[in-house]
C-alpha positions, -999 to 999 in steps of 0.1 A, spaced: -798 -807 214 -820 -789 240 -798 -801 269 -767 -790 250 -781 -756 244 -791 -752 280 -755 -762 292 -741 -736 268 -766 -709 280 -757 -714 316 -720 -713 310 -723 -681 290 -727 -662 322 -691 -671 331 -677 -648 303 -642 -657 292 -644 -693 304 -672 -701 280 -651 -712 251 -630 -736 273 -662 -751 286 -678 -753 251 -646 -770 238 -649 -798 264 -686 -803 263 -690 -803 225 -660 -825 217 -673 -850 243 -707 -849 227 -694 -855 192 -672 -884 203 -703 -901 217 -718 -898 183 -689 -915 166 -669 -885 153 -631 -885 153 -622 -854 174 -591 -833 175 -590 -811 206 -570 -777 208 -570 -777 170 -545 -758 149 -526 -744 178 -557 -727 194 -565 -738 229 -603 -735 225 -606 -746 188 -615 -782 179 -622 -803 148 -645 -833 145 -650 -855 114 -669 -884 102 -666 -903 69 -688 -928 51 -675 -949 23 -647 -939 0 -644 -907 -20 -673 -883 -19 -673 -846 -11 -666 -828 22 -692 -808 40 -678 -782 64 -698 -769 93 -689 -742 118 -698 -744 155 -690 -709 167 -682 -703 204 -679 -670 221 -695 -647 247 -695 -610 255 -680 -597 288 -707 -590 314 -736 -600 292 -728 -635 282 -746 -650 251 -759 -616 239 -751 -627 203 -767 -661 207 -735 -682 205 -752 -709 226 -776 -714 197 -749 -710 170 -727 -737 187 -756 -761 192 -768 -756 156 -734 -765 141 -733 -797 161 -769 -805 151 -761 -801 114 -731 -824 117 -750 -852 136 -780 -850 114 -760 -853 81 -739 -881 96 -771 -900 104 -784 -896 69 -751 -906 53 -751 -938 73 -788 -946 68 -786 -941 30 -750 -953 25 -740 -920 8 -702 -915 5 -690 -883 20 -673 -866 49 -684 -841 75 -659 -818 91 -671 -796 119 -649 -769 133 -653 -754 168 -643 -718 161 -636 -694 190 -630 -656 192 -656 -643 167 -663 -612 188 -629 -597 180 -602 -623 178 -608 -634 142 -607 -671 151 -619 -682 116 -593 -660 99 -566 -677 120 -579 -711 111 -581 -702 74 -544 -692 75 -536 -725 92 -554 -746 66 -584 -757 86 -608 -752 56 -586 -764 28 -603 -799 25 -639 -785 26 -661 -783 -5 -688 -762 12 -691 -746 46 -723 -738 65 -734 -721 98 -762 -697 110 -768 -668 134 -798 -656 154 -810 -620 153 -842 -600 161 -867 -599 133 -901 -611 120 -912 -643 137 -905 -675 118 -882 -658 93 -846 -662 80 -825 -640 58 -797 -646 33 -784 -610 31 -748 -600 36 -729 -583 65 -705 -555 66 -667 -559 62 -649 -545 93 -614 -535 103 -603 -530 139 -576 -504 145 -556 -498 177 -538 -465 178 -512 -456 204 -501 -420 209 -469 -414 229 -460 -380 243 -441 -366 273 -453 -359 309 -449 -325 326 -465 -307 355 -498 -295 341 -496 -262 360 -459 -256 367 -444 -263 333 -470 -276 308 -449 -263 279 -424 -291 286 -450 -318 279 -463 -334 248 -500 -342 253 -510 -376 241 -546 -372 252 -548 -341 230 -537 -362 201 -564 -388 208 -591 -362 212 -580 -344 180 -582 -377 161 -615 -385 176 -630 -352 166 -615 -353 131 -632 -387 126 -664 -373 139 -662 -345 114 -654 -371 87 -687 -388 92 -705 -360 75 -689 -370 42 -693 -407 46 -718 -428 27 -749 -440 46 -737 -476 46 -703 -468 62 -697 -470 100 -669 -457 122 -669 -461 160 -643 -460 187 -633 -452 222 -603 -434 240 -583 -453 266 -553 -443 288 -533 -453 318 -521 -435 349 -539 -403 340 -543 -375 365 -555 -339 360 -522 -323 371 -500 -343 348 -497 -339 310 -507 -374 297 -478 -391 279 -500 -419 266 -534 -423 250 -550 -451 229 -578 -452 204 -597 -484 197 -617 -481 165 -637 -502 141 -644 -492 105 -672 -510 86 -683 -509 50 -707 -530 29 -678 -545 9 -640 -551 10 -633 -523 -16 -651 -496 3 -635 -507 35 -600 -502 21 -609 -467 11 -625 -459 44 -596 -471 65 -572 -450 45 -592 -419 52 -594 -427 89 -556 -433 91 -550 -398 78 -570 -385 108 -547 -405 131 -515 -392 115 -527 -356 114 -534 -356 151 -499 -369 158 -484 -342 136 -505 -314 152 -495 -324 188 -460 -336 182 -468 -371 195 -454 -404 181 -481 -426 167 -483 -464 162 -512 -480 143 -519 -517 146 -547 -535 127 -563 -568 136 -576 -593 111 -602 -577 89 -636 -593 88 -648 -594 52 -684 -591 39 -704 -622 35 -704 -635 0 -735 -658 3 -735 -686 -23 -768 -680 -41 -774 -717 -50 -770 -728 -13 -792 -698 -3 -819 -708 -28 -819 -745 -16 -820 -735 21 -848 -710 14 -869 -735 -5 -864 -761 22 -874 -740 52 -904 -725 34 -918 -758 22 -909 -780 52 -908 -757 83 -934 -730 76 -908 -702 77 -903 -672 54 -872 -661 36 -860 -626 30 -829 -609 17 -822 -585 45 -786 -578 55 -769 -565 86 -745 -537 94 -727 -560 118 -697 -581 108 -685 -617 111 -652 -635 105 -672 -661 85 -671 -635 57 -635 -644 52 -645 -680 48 -670 -671 20 -641 -656 0 -623 -689 0 -650 -715 -7 -687 -718 -14 -704 -710 19 -737 -699 34 -745 -682 67 -782 -674 71 -796 -652 99 -828 -662 116 -852 -644 139 -858 -653 176 -884 -635 197 -869 -605 215 -880 -576 237 -883 -541 220 -849 -526 214 -834 -559 226 -813 -568 196 -779 -585 195 -753 -574 221 -778 -564 248 -788 -582 280 -823 -586 266 -809 -607 237 -790 -629 262 -824 -637 278 -841 -642 244 -814 -666 233 -822 -689 262 -859 -693 256 -877 -723 243 -889 -703 213 -853 -694 203 -843 -731 205 -873 -741 183 -863 -715 157 -826 -726 158 -836 -763 153 -857 -754 122 -828 -736 107 -805 -765 117 -827 -789 99 -828 -767 68 -790 -764 67 -786 -801 73 -808 -809 43 -789 -784 22 -756 -799 32 -769 -834 25 -778 -824 -10 -743 -810 -15 -729 -845 -7 -755 -865 -26 -763 -845 -57 -735 -841 -83 -754 -816 -105 -764 -795 -76 -728 -793 -63 -716 -783 -98 -741 -755 -97 -728 -744 -63 -692 -744 -76 -701 -724 -107 -718 -697 -87 -688 -694 -65 -664 -691 -94 -685 -663 -109 -685 -644 -76 -648 -651 -72 -640 -635 -105 -660 -604 -95 -637 -602 -64 -606 -604 -85 -617 -575 -106 -622 -553 -74 -595 -531 -60 -563 -546 -44 -560 -548 -7 -537 -518 -4 -519 -532 26 -551 -541 46 -547 -568 72 -570 -594 57 -552 -623 72 -551 -647 43 
């Protein structure tokens, strides 16, 4: 596992090539451990699936091995540890099933494009999770040493707004132009004003882009890239509608045309409480860790998975520099340390034991399912999607 982690860490510096490299390295590794591997799975070039069955019947344990990197700063979200941990869970559970002759199946998915592409949302739509009874994965973060957390994350919606105007000479005949940059700036300022009335747990952040701009030409194009976040799906729907009004108002005020596109929404994590309890008890009793219920204002496409089947996605602390949290170069360095690997292995063992109990303990699994159904009913009673692009 340490060698696998190191190979992933080194390749993280290569940016966009990392998922192609991870695809090849991890599928080869799992084949050596007896898994049946499907490369380029579900029509995605860098996704993969590996499975291993023991006996007949039994339940199916799903595991995610998430692969991604950030431009310029590599594994600044610890995807080298996430990918390695998923493989570790699968191999550990497979070894236990064989040793104790427990009927069951392990399905591990290599999931790309978490940092914006919604890889898991696409895989959900294409049926990659339909045979799983439970799904597990983990994620590193800054925090108190030797700790893990079972809190939720924010739901998030990416929005891409294109304003189209008309060019004109900025000094000679500006009245002939329609200024797309003005529209973008107007929308940006309106959203900034909107923040005063937003609840503390809501987040809105974005940037302005453009092409072929020059000071003496009225810009005929401008683009806004925005992300809205809320603690749950219902609040996210409301927030996005308020933001869209700012986009449309700017177009109306400037006379520009506007086109709004929305990527797959990332839903909040619906952590299965039974899986969380089992994992927490395991890491406290066996691995001298502590467990807390802290959440995160960040977002993950694994949240969408938790709406579809019982699932668990703990965060765990690795040693970091001050102000060196996720998505910083300091976290890239932290995720490559021996201490980070040790923390990841403890969590991997805890999740493997939790997954093994899902496969071996009928009463425990019934409790997991019952908790999911209660939470699912609560989701049904919430507001409808109102046209949000939730992707499934």
